[in-house]
Each structure stands twice: as C-alpha cells, then as structure tokens.
C-alpha positions in Angstrom: 33.7 98.4 -64.3 31.8 100.3 -61.6 33.9 103.5 -62.3 32.0 103.9 -65.6 28.8 104.4 -63.5 30.6 106.6 -60.9 30.1 103.9 -58.2 32.4 102.2 -55.8 31.7 98.7 -54.4 30.8 100.0 -50.9 28.4 102.5 -52.4 26.8 99.8 -54.5 26.4 97.5 -51.5 25.0 100.3 -49.4 22.5 101.3 -52.0 21.5 97.7 -52.5 21.0 97.1 -48.8 19.4 100.5 -48.1 17.2 100.4 -51.1 16.0 96.9 -50.1 15.1 98.1 -46.6 13.4 101.2 -47.9 11.4 99.5 -50.7 10.5 96.6 -48.3 9.2 99.1 -45.7 7.1 100.9 -48.3 5.8 97.6 -49.7 5.0 96.4 -46.2 3.1 99.6 -45.3 1.1 99.3 -48.5 0.5 95.6 -48.2 -3.3 95.7 -48.1 -3.4 97.5 -51.4 -1.3 94.8 -53.1 -3.9 92.0 -52.7 -5.0 92.4 -56.3 -2.9 92.6 -59.5 -3.4 96.4 -60.1 -2.8 97.2 -56.5 0.4 95.1 -56.5 1.6 96.9 -59.6 0.9 100.3 -57.9 2.7 99.2 -54.7 5.7 98.1 -56.9 5.8 101.5 -58.5 5.6 103.4 -55.3 8.2 101.2 -53.6 10.6 101.5 -56.6 10.4 105.3 -56.8 12.9 106.2 -54.0 15.2 103.3 -54.9 15.4 104.4 -58.5 16.0 108.0 -57.6 18.8 107.0 -55.2 20.4 104.8 -57.8 20.2 107.5 -60.4 21.6 110.1 -58.0 24.6 107.8 -57.3 25.3 107.1 -60.9 24.7 110.5 -62.5 27.0 113.5 -62.0 25.4 116.1 -59.8 25.3 118.7 -62.5 22.9 116.5 -64.5 20.5 115.9 -61.7 18.1 118.8 -62.6 17.7 117.7 -66.2 18.1 113.9 -66.2 17.2 112.7 -62.7 13.4 113.2 -62.9 13.2 111.4 -66.3 15.5 108.5 -65.3 13.9 108.0 -61.8 10.3 108.1 -63.0 10.8 106.1 -66.1 12.8 103.3 -64.4 10.3 103.1 -61.5 7.4 103.1 -64.0 9.0 100.2 -65.9 10.5 98.1 -63.2 8.1 98.7 -60.3 4.9 97.4 -61.8 6.7 94.5 -63.4 8.2 93.4 -60.1 5.0 94.1 -58.2 2.9 92.2 -60.7 5.5 89.4 -60.8 5.5 88.9 -57.1 1.7 89.0 -57.0 1.6 86.3 -59.6 4.2 84.1 -57.8 2.3 84.5 -54.6 -1.0 83.6 -56.3 0.5 80.6 -58.0 2.3 79.0 -55.1 0.3 80.0 -52.0 -3.1 78.8 -53.2 -5.0 82.0 -52.6 -7.6 83.1 -55.0 -7.9 86.7 -56.2 
C-alpha cells in the first residue's frame, strides 16, 4: 500500500517522528502568538509548512518537485494547519477554563 505513494515504512515512521518534532518546535516557539484563535490558526499554518513540504517531497517523484511541490505543500498546509491550530485552540479553551 505504501508503494503507491513511493514510501517505505521506515521512511513514513521517520517523517512522522521528525515532522512532529519540527512542528512542535515551531509551535512552541510561536506559542505567545497562539493565545487567540486567529493567532493559533496562523501558528498551525506556519508549523504545518515544513511538514507538508517534507511529506510531499517523500511522496512525489523528484522530477515533479518543481511543478507540483509548491502547490501541494502550500495548499495542504493552508488547509490542515489552520484547522489543526484552531481545533487545538478550541480544545484548550473548552477544557482548561481560560477565557479568550
């Protein structure tokens, strides 16, 4: 199943672990910005950018990088980053009792 996406299991596990560390470091560095919903959505986008580009680079053949990589990386980060950032902000607001 992973062969369809040009991935091996060790590559997928490495991308998952490395992407989590990278995105977590970026989100942690930008933590003060994420105190409000719009800021959290922005932090989610910025944290998702390198992860989405790394995933796309791993899945796409290298001859398609110049044409497809910018579109795939930016569009997936623009979709998933703000959704995750806003979702985590909402969960934190709902369950920690802080007021925005």
